[in-house]
C-alpha positions in Angstrom: -94.4 -39.7 -115.5 -91.6 -37.2 -114.5 -90.0 -37.6 -117.9 -92.7 -38.2 -120.5 -90.2 -37.8 -123.3 -88.8 -41.2 -122.4 -92.1 -42.7 -123.6 -91.8 -41.4 -127.1 -91.3 -43.9 -129.9 -87.6 -44.8 -130.5 -86.1 -43.7 -133.8 -85.9 -46.3 -136.5 -83.2 -44.7 -138.6 -80.0 -43.4 -137.2 -76.2 -43.7 -136.8 -74.8 -43.1 -133.4 -71.0 -43.0 -132.7 -70.0 -43.0 -129.0 -66.3 -42.1 -129.2 -65.7 -42.7 -125.5 -66.7 -46.4 -125.7 -65.6 -46.8 -129.3 -69.0 -48.1 -130.2 -71.2 -47.4 -133.3 -74.9 -48.2 -133.4 -76.6 -48.2 -136.8 -80.4 -48.7 -137.4 -82.3 -48.8 -140.6 -85.8 -49.9 -139.9 -85.7 -53.7 -139.2 -81.9 -53.8 -139.8 -79.5 -52.8 -137.0 -75.8 -53.3 -136.3 -73.3 -52.6 -133.5 -69.6 -52.1 -134.1 -67.2 -52.3 -131.2 -63.7 -50.9 -131.3 -62.3 -51.9 -127.9 -62.1 -49.9 -124.6 -59.3 -51.5 -122.6 -55.7 -51.9 -123.8 -53.5 -53.6 -121.1 -49.7 -53.2 -121.1 -49.5 -57.1 -121.1 -51.7 -58.6 -123.7 -53.6 -61.4 -122.0 -57.0 -62.9 -121.8 -59.2 -61.1 -119.2 -62.9 -60.7 -118.4 -65.6 -58.3 -119.3 -66.9 -56.5 -122.4 -63.7 -54.5 -122.8 -61.9 -57.7 -123.9 -64.8 -59.0 -126.0 -63.4 -60.0 -129.5 -66.8 -59.5 -131.1 -66.4 -56.4 -133.4 -69.7 -56.6 -135.2 -73.3 -57.9 -134.6 -76.1 -57.5 -137.0 -79.9 -58.0 -136.9 -82.2 -58.0 -140.0 -85.7 -58.9 -139.2 -85.7 -62.4 -137.6 -82.1 -63.1 -138.6 -79.7 -62.4 -135.9 -75.9 -62.5 -136.3 -74.8 -62.4 -132.7 -71.1 -62.1 -133.4 -68.4 -61.6 -136.0 -64.9 -62.4 -134.9 -61.5 -62.8 -136.5 -59.0 -65.4 -135.2 -55.5 -65.3 -136.7 -53.1 -68.1 -135.8 -50.3 -65.8 -134.6 -48.2 -66.9 -131.6 -51.3 -68.0 -129.7 -52.3 -64.3 -129.0 -56.0 -65.1 -129.6 -58.7 -63.2 -131.5 -58.4 -59.9 -133.2 -59.3 -57.2 -130.6 -59.7 -53.8 -132.1 -57.5 -51.0 -130.8 -59.6 -48.2 -132.4 -62.7 -47.4 -134.4 -63.0 -44.5 -136.8 -65.2 -43.3 -139.7 -63.5 -43.2 -143.1 -66.4 -41.8 -145.1 -69.2 -43.2 -147.3 -70.8 -45.2 -144.5 -67.5 -47.1 -143.8 -65.9 -47.7 -140.4 -62.3 -48.7 -139.8 -61.2 -51.1 -137.0 -57.5 -51.8 -136.6 -55.0 -53.6 -134.4 -51.2 -54.2 -134.3 -49.7 -57.1 -132.3 -46.1 -58.1 -131.9 -44.5 -61.3 -130.6 -40.9 -62.5 -130.2 -39.3 -65.6 -131.7 -36.8 -66.8 -129.1 -33.5 -67.9 -130.6 -31.1 -70.4 -129.1 -29.1 -69.4 -126.0 -25.6 -68.1 -126.7 -22.9 -70.7 -126.0 -21.7 -68.9 -122.9 -25.1 -69.2 -121.2 -25.8 -72.9 -121.9 -25.8 -75.3 -119.0 -24.7 -78.9 -119.3 -27.5 -80.1 -117.1 -30.2 -78.3 -119.2 -31.7 -76.8 -116.1 -32.6 -73.1 -116.5 -34.5 -70.6 -114.4 -38.3 -70.3 -114.8 -38.9 -66.9 -116.5 -41.7 -65.2 -118.4 -41.8 -63.6 -121.8 -45.1 -61.7 -121.4 -47.2 -64.5 -122.9 -46.2 -67.6 -120.8 -43.6 -68.9 -118.3 -41.1 -71.6 -119.0 -37.7 -72.8 -117.9 -36.0 -71.3 -120.9 -34.0 -68.4 -119.4 -35.8 -65.9 -121.6 -33.8 -62.8 -120.6 -30.6 -64.2 -122.0 -32.0 -65.4 -125.3 -31.8 -63.3 -128.4 -35.1 -62.3 -129.9 -36.5 -61.6 -133.4 -39.9 -59.9 -133.4 -42.8 -60.5 -135.8 -45.7 -58.1 -136.2 -49.2 -58.6 -137.4 -51.3 -55.6 -138.5 -55.0 -56.1 -139.1 -57.5 -53.6 -140.6 -61.2 -54.3 -141.0 -63.5 -52.0 -143.0 -67.2 -52.3 -142.3 -69.3 -50.6 -145.0 -73.1 -50.1 -145.0 -74.5 -51.5 -148.2 -78.0 -51.4 -149.7 -79.1 -54.6 -148.0 -76.7 -55.0 -145.0 -73.0 -54.6 -144.4 -69.9 -55.5 -146.3 -66.7 -56.4 -144.4 -63.2 -56.2 -145.9 -60.2 -57.7 -144.1 -56.6 -56.7 -144.6 -53.9 -58.7 -142.7 -50.3 -57.6 -143.4 -46.7 -57.9 -142.3 -47.0 -61.6 -141.4 -48.7 -64.4 -143.4 -50.8 -66.5 -141.0 -53.8 -68.8 -141.2 -57.0 -67.2 -139.9 -60.6 -68.0 -139.3 -63.6 -65.7 -139.6 -66.2 -66.7 -137.1 -69.9 -66.0 -137.7 -72.2 -66.9 -134.7 -75.9 -66.9 -135.5 -78.8 -67.0 -133.1 -80.4 -70.4 -132.6 -83.8 -71.5 -133.9 -83.0 -71.1 -137.6 -81.7 -73.0 -140.6 -78.6 -71.7 -142.4 -78.1 -72.6 -146.1 -75.0 -71.9 -148.1 -75.3 -70.7 -151.7 -72.7 -72.3 -153.9 -72.8 -69.5 -156.5 -72.3 -66.7 -153.9 -70.4 -66.0 -150.8 -73.6 -64.9 -149.1 -75.8 -67.1 -147.1 -79.6 -67.3 -146.6 -81.5 -68.7 -143.7 -84.9 -70.3 -143.6 -87.7 -70.5 -142.5 -88.6 -67.0 -141.3 -85.1 -65.5 -141.6 -83.7 -63.0 -144.0 -80.0 -63.2 -144.4 -78.1 -60.1 -143.2 
């Protein structure tokens, strides 16, 4: 009653970019999407809790079809899912998410540091702890750069992935809401859901 403007109908067509939380919200009638570009970047990359470490970078709803989560999981030194380190517009309804991760390959200990009994101190390398005397081991670093472009199309959203500097297996995870049937179309990379669903 004090704020009657809060009771007005919500807009059904808009694009809102919150730069502080690196979030974009898009709505076009019965189609809506949320892009998340990450909000917390720890000095030591590790699994933590909370939305700031959520690897979901896109969710989409179109009518009764709900794609709760789109995630990218590269097999790169057990560093886990792609977690965006930024979100920016690049024009023509396209948004860019990106991340760069680096990990060390630990080489054999130099001869002067090898022990006949094979017992070495327990040390950490930033990812895990092991009795490998990490500080005395030479290292070679590998880097993985990932860029994801999400573009609004006439019927939904197109996603383009660019993974460079290291060749690694990866999985693209699509998590749909329950209570629907998902059918793959052999002649297309798109999918349709029935009954009562429209594919995003």
